[in-house]
ZAKOL-353281 format. One record per residue (C-alpha): residue in one letter; x, y, z. Coordinates in nm, 3 decimals. Example, Ala and Ser with C-alpha at 12.3 -4.5 7.8 and 13.67 -1.06 7.14 Angstrom:
BEGIN
code:east:north:up
A:1.230:-0.450:0.780
S:1.367:-0.106:0.714
This chain:
BEGIN
code:east:north:up
M:5.722:-4.659:-12.117
K:5.370:-4.794:-12.071
A:5.452:-4.924:-11.722
S:5.605:-4.591:-11.618
R:5.298:-4.403:-11.742
I:5.069:-4.632:-11.544
A:5.279:-4.583:-11.232
A:5.276:-4.206:-11.278
A:4.900:-4.204:-11.330
T:4.851:-4.416:-11.022
A:5.062:-4.180:-10.813
V:4.869:-3.877:-10.938
A:4.538:-4.050:-10.864
G:4.656:-4.145:-10.516
T:4.763:-3.789:-10.445
A:4.426:-3.662:-10.565
V:4.242:-3.905:-10.339
L:4.448:-3.790:-10.040
A:4.388:-3.427:-10.127
V:4.015:-3.484:-10.147
S:3.982:-3.710:-9.843
A:4.219:-3.527:-9.607
P:3.980:-3.241:-9.520
A:3.701:-3.491:-9.454
F:3.867:-3.626:-9.141
A:4.076:-3.321:-9.045
H:3.795:-3.079:-8.964
V:3.718:-2.953:-8.617
S:3.366:-3.086:-8.562
V:3.097:-3.103:-8.293
Q:2.866:-3.394:-8.211
P:2.620:-3.451:-7.925
E:2.647:-3.743:-7.685
G:2.300:-3.876:-7.756
T:2.045:-3.624:-7.882
A:2.062:-3.246:-7.885
A:1.691:-3.158:-7.879
K:1.553:-2.809:-7.917
G:1.471:-2.651:-7.583
G:1.669:-2.912:-7.391
Y:2.017:-2.972:-7.256
A:2.294:-3.183:-7.407
V:2.657:-3.283:-7.371
V:2.845:-3.205:-7.691
D:3.198:-3.304:-7.792
F:3.424:-3.080:-8.000
K:3.656:-3.317:-8.185
V:3.992:-3.164:-8.274
P:4.235:-3.369:-8.489
N:4.600:-3.277:-8.538
E:4.666:-3.206:-8.907
R:5.040:-3.145:-8.882
D:5.324:-3.397:-8.887
K:5.578:-3.191:-8.694
A:5.368:-2.978:-8.458
S:5.120:-3.035:-8.176
T:4.791:-2.858:-8.112
T:4.841:-2.654:-7.796
K:4.533:-2.431:-7.791
V:4.169:-2.459:-7.898
E:3.914:-2.176:-7.887
V:3.542:-2.226:-7.950
N:3.326:-1.917:-8.004
F:2.952:-1.942:-7.943
P:2.685:-1.798:-8.175
A:2.577:-1.451:-8.066
D:2.236:-1.482:-8.231
H:2.146:-1.786:-8.014
P:2.319:-1.739:-7.676
L:2.326:-2.029:-7.430
A:2.260:-1.951:-7.065
S:2.438:-2.261:-6.933
V:2.779:-2.382:-7.057
M:2.990:-2.610:-6.835
P:3.315:-2.772:-6.952
E:3.432:-3.112:-6.835
P:3.780:-3.114:-6.677
I:4.047:-3.261:-6.905
Q:4.382:-3.372:-6.772
G:4.665:-3.174:-6.928
W:4.447:-2.881:-7.032
K:4.367:-2.548:-6.868
I:4.011:-2.428:-6.937
E:3.894:-2.067:-6.949
V:3.527:-1.970:-6.986
T:3.455:-1.621:-7.118
K:3.120:-1.451:-7.054
S:2.974:-1.134:-7.204
K:2.675:-0.911:-7.142
L:2.367:-0.985:-7.352
A:2.187:-0.715:-7.546
K:1.863:-0.901:-7.473
P:1.844:-1.090:-7.140
L:1.739:-1.454:-7.136
T:1.480:-1.613:-6.908
M:1.582:-1.942:-6.746
H:1.383:-2.121:-6.475
G:1.187:-1.802:-6.417
E:1.498:-1.587:-6.371
K:1.640:-1.327:-6.608
I:2.001:-1.379:-6.719
D:2.188:-1.081:-6.863
E:2.513:-1.258:-6.959
A:2.610:-1.577:-7.139
V:2.920:-1.772:-7.235
T:3.067:-1.643:-7.560
K:3.391:-1.843:-7.573
V:3.562:-2.144:-7.416
T:3.941:-2.179:-7.446
W:4.148:-2.491:-7.380
T:4.525:-2.441:-7.339
A:4.760:-2.738:-7.309
D:4.973:-2.767:-6.995
G:5.194:-3.027:-7.162
D:5.239:-3.157:-7.515
G:4.878:-3.103:-7.626
I:4.746:-3.304:-7.920
E:5.047:-3.469:-8.080
P:5.074:-3.565:-8.450
G:4.858:-3.864:-8.538
Y:4.609:-3.805:-8.252
F:4.286:-3.621:-8.182
Q:4.120:-3.488:-7.866
K:3.757:-3.447:-7.760
F:3.655:-3.140:-7.561
P:3.316:-3.202:-7.388
L:3.072:-2.928:-7.288
S:2.734:-2.941:-7.118
V:2.515:-2.679:-7.286
G:2.157:-2.555:-7.267
A:1.890:-2.464:-7.294
L:1.921:-2.515:-7.669
P:1.722:-2.270:-7.885
E:1.384:-2.374:-8.025
D:1.378:-2.136:-8.323
T:1.663:-2.286:-8.528
D:1.769:-2.623:-8.667
Q:2.140:-2.582:-8.603
L:2.405:-2.391:-8.413
V:2.719:-2.273:-8.592
F:3.034:-2.239:-8.381
K:3.365:-2.085:-8.485
A:3.682:-2.260:-8.372
V:4.046:-2.150:-8.372
Q:4.323:-2.411:-8.354
T:4.677:-2.310:-8.256
Y:4.986:-2.528:-8.307
S:5.313:-2.547:-8.117
N:5.492:-2.383:-8.415
K:5.263:-2.076:-8.373
E:5.053:-2.166:-8.678
V:4.685:-2.073:-8.641
V:4.400:-2.239:-8.832
R:4.057:-2.073:-8.818
W:3.760:-2.305:-8.864
I:3.510:-2.026:-8.923
E:3.371:-2.063:-9.277
V:2.997:-2.125:-9.294
Q:2.866:-2.387:-9.534
K:2.627:-2.236:-9.790
D:2.342:-2.429:-9.951
G:2.420:-2.563:-10.296
Q:2.791:-2.490:-10.272
E:3.095:-2.706:-10.206
E:3.225:-2.744:-9.854
P:3.465:-2.460:-9.766
E:3.829:-2.527:-9.692
N:3.798:-2.447:-9.322
P:3.433:-2.515:-9.231
A:3.295:-2.408:-8.893
P:3.166:-2.680:-8.658
V:2.787:-2.718:-8.685
L:2.561:-2.875:-8.422
E:2.239:-3.014:-8.570
L:1.937:-2.987:-8.339
A:1.667:-3.253:-8.315
A:1.296:-3.182:-8.269
A:1.182:-3.098:-7.917
T:1.073:-3.406:-7.721
G:0.858:-3.236:-7.456
D:1.041:-3.412:-7.171
H:1.373:-3.229:-7.186
H:1.526:-3.110:-6.862
G:1.425:-2.767:-6.738
T:1.126:-2.714:-6.967
S:0.770:-2.837:-6.999
T:0.464:-2.732:-7.193
A:0.127:-2.631:-7.054
E:-0.025:-2.935:-7.220
D:0.223:-3.164:-7.045
A:0.145:-3.003:-6.710
S:-0.229:-3.039:-6.771
D:-0.190:-3.404:-6.864
K:0.011:-3.471:-6.548
T:-0.249:-3.294:-6.333
D:-0.536:-3.489:-6.492
A:-0.350:-3.815:-6.439
K:-0.296:-3.733:-6.071
N:-0.663:-3.640:-6.028
E:-0.776:-3.962:-6.195
T:-0.546:-4.166:-5.972
A:-0.674:-3.990:-5.660
A:-1.036:-4.045:-5.766
A:-0.970:-4.413:-5.830
D:-0.808:-4.449:-5.488
E:-1.104:-4.275:-5.323
D:-1.354:-4.502:-5.502
A:-1.157:-4.808:-5.399
K:-1.153:-4.688:-5.038
R:-1.526:-4.623:-5.040
G:-1.591:-4.965:-5.190
S:-1.375:-5.126:-4.924
D:-1.560:-4.940:-4.645
T:-1.900:-5.041:-4.786
T:-1.796:-5.404:-4.811
A:-1.672:-5.400:-4.451
R:-2.000:-5.253:-4.329
V:-2.208:-5.509:-4.516
L:-1.998:-5.793:-4.378
G:-2.031:-5.646:-4.029
V:-2.412:-5.631:-4.053
V:-2.427:-5.985:-4.191
G:-2.212:-6.103:-3.903
I:-2.438:-5.938:-3.649
V:-2.749:-6.093:-3.806
I:-2.587:-6.436:-3.809
G:-2.481:-6.392:-3.448
V:-2.834:-6.291:-3.338
A:-2.984:-6.583:-3.528
G:-2.740:-6.820:-3.362
V:-2.827:-6.691:-3.012
S:-3.203:-6.714:-3.084
Y:-3.164:-7.069:-3.211
G:-2.972:-7.165:-2.898
V:-3.240:-7.019:-2.666
L:-3.523:-7.198:-2.851
A:-3.330:-7.522:-2.846
G:-3.281:-7.494:-2.470
R:-3.649:-7.430:-2.410
R:-3.746:-7.735:-2.613
R:-3.513:-7.957:-2.413
T:-3.652:-7.819:-2.085
A:-4.006:-7.884:-2.197
């Protein structure tokens, strides 16, 4: 009796551990390759695991946040997947490289040409995105995962502070502090520093050139004086011999 109770308790505990740990690795998530700095560009990977034992993931949709639209979104080709990029008009145009942009990518959809993500596997879906917003610490995406048995799982629930993680949390991209050297942007202070550095370098080169010219002139004069002295000495020496 005691042994059977221990076995039963162990089984219940094991089931509880699996129930608690399963969502931790089964979520659709997003991570940058390197650093996703505010105001810059980054390559981000949407990681999609297959949660089912008897069905494959055949379609993945990622919806972009409307409150922080991204002017540039470029997917990386993936063998076995068809990619569709959806754009929409913006209520407030963006300015990028001095040009106004009135539309942005609102959704990217990957559809499997073959078996898709089979049970026991996961797939990464890379995107190059930017320029990342500077007025927020994170971007919340909403993903929809479709299986070969027509089941649809919506990863759209937003994590709230002080509360437990939702059952189907939305992928969240954490943004790092701006570095000041990200592609496509620069501050006035950076530009001023670069200009000052160029001016200082030019001034140093000019001073070195002037110093070199002065030295050459001095050496030339010294050479002339030495030459004249040598000629005078030779003439005097000749006269003395003649006398």
